[in-house]
C-alpha positions as CSV (number, residue, x, y, z in Angstrom):
1,X,-74.4,117.2,-6.2
2,X,-74.2,116.0,-2.6
3,X,-75.4,118.1,0.3
4,X,-72.9,120.8,1.4
5,X,-70.5,119.7,4.1
6,X,-72.3,120.3,7.4
7,X,-72.9,118.8,10.8
8,X,-76.2,116.8,10.7
9,X,-78.9,118.1,13.0
10,X,-81.1,115.9,15.2
11,X,-84.5,115.4,13.7
12,X,-86.6,116.6,16.7
13,X,-89.3,119.2,17.2
14,X,-87.2,121.6,19.3
15,X,-84.3,121.6,16.8
16,X,-86.7,122.1,13.8
17,X,-88.5,124.9,15.6
18,X,-85.2,126.9,15.8
19,X,-84.8,126.9,12.0
20,X,-85.5,130.2,10.2
21,X,-89.0,130.7,8.8
22,X,-89.5,130.7,5.1
23,X,-86.1,129.3,4.0
24,X,-86.7,127.5,0.6
25,X,-84.5,124.6,-0.4
26,X,-83.8,120.9,-0.1
27,X,-83.5,118.7,3.0
28,X,-82.5,115.1,3.6
29,X,-83.7,112.9,6.4
30,X,-81.7,109.9,7.4
31,X,-80.7,107.5,10.1
32,X,-77.2,105.9,10.4
33,X,-76.5,104.1,7.1
34,X,-79.8,104.9,5.4
35,X,-81.2,107.9,3.6
36,X,-84.9,108.0,4.4
37,X,-86.3,111.0,2.4
38,X,-85.2,113.9,0.2
39,X,-87.7,116.8,0.2
40,X,-88.0,120.4,-0.9
41,X,-89.9,123.6,-0.2
42,X,-90.1,125.6,3.0
43,X,-87.7,123.6,5.0
44,X,-89.0,124.4,8.5
45,X,-92.7,123.9,7.5
46,X,-92.0,120.6,5.7
47,X,-90.0,119.2,8.6
48,X,-92.7,120.2,11.1
49,X,-95.3,118.5,8.9
50,X,-93.3,115.3,8.8
51,X,-92.8,115.4,12.6
52,X,-96.6,115.7,12.8
53,X,-97.0,112.4,11.0
54,X,-97.9,113.6,7.5
55,X,-95.9,110.8,5.8
56,X,-96.4,107.2,7.1
57,X,-93.4,105.8,5.2
58,X,-91.1,108.4,6.9
59,X,-92.6,107.7,10.3
60,X,-92.0,104.0,10.0
61,X,-88.3,104.6,9.0
62,X,-87.6,106.7,12.2
63,X,-85.1,109.2,10.7
64,X,-82.8,110.5,13.4
65,X,-81.0,113.4,11.6
66,X,-81.4,115.9,8.8
67,X,-79.3,118.1,6.5
68,X,-80.3,121.1,4.4
69,X,-79.4,123.1,1.4
70,X,-80.7,126.5,0.7
71,X,-81.2,126.7,-3.1
72,X,-83.4,128.5,-5.5
73,X,-83.9,125.7,-8.1
74,X,-84.9,122.9,-5.8
75,X,-86.4,120.7,-8.5
76,X,-83.2,119.8,-10.2
77,X,-81.4,119.4,-6.9
78,X,-84.0,117.0,-5.5
79,X,-83.9,114.8,-8.6
80,X,-80.1,114.6,-8.5
81,X,-80.0,113.9,-4.7
82,X,-82.7,111.2,-5.0
83,X,-80.5,109.5,-7.7
84,X,-77.4,109.8,-5.5
85,X,-78.9,108.8,-2.1
86,X,-81.7,106.4,-3.1
87,X,-83.9,107.1,-0.1
88,X,-86.3,104.5,1.2
89,X,-89.3,106.8,1.0
90,X,-90.4,108.9,-2.0
91,X,-93.5,110.9,-2.6
């Protein structure tokens, strides 16, 4: 189950602030050639928290872009995406 086809968004505060509030789902952070992190929950809130420095591993990896998937059952999707992408940072 890969992320749906989409144009990656730049992982920056101004881009994240334009996301809709309260959208639940899965997101993936990456830089060219490397998946950094796969997360779930309120996408905007989670990405803002990460930009604020809540995860040292992600901060050290300097992700440049993100993709999202709005989905009700995020748990199963996250497990599958982690298996597929093998990100460098996990919870």
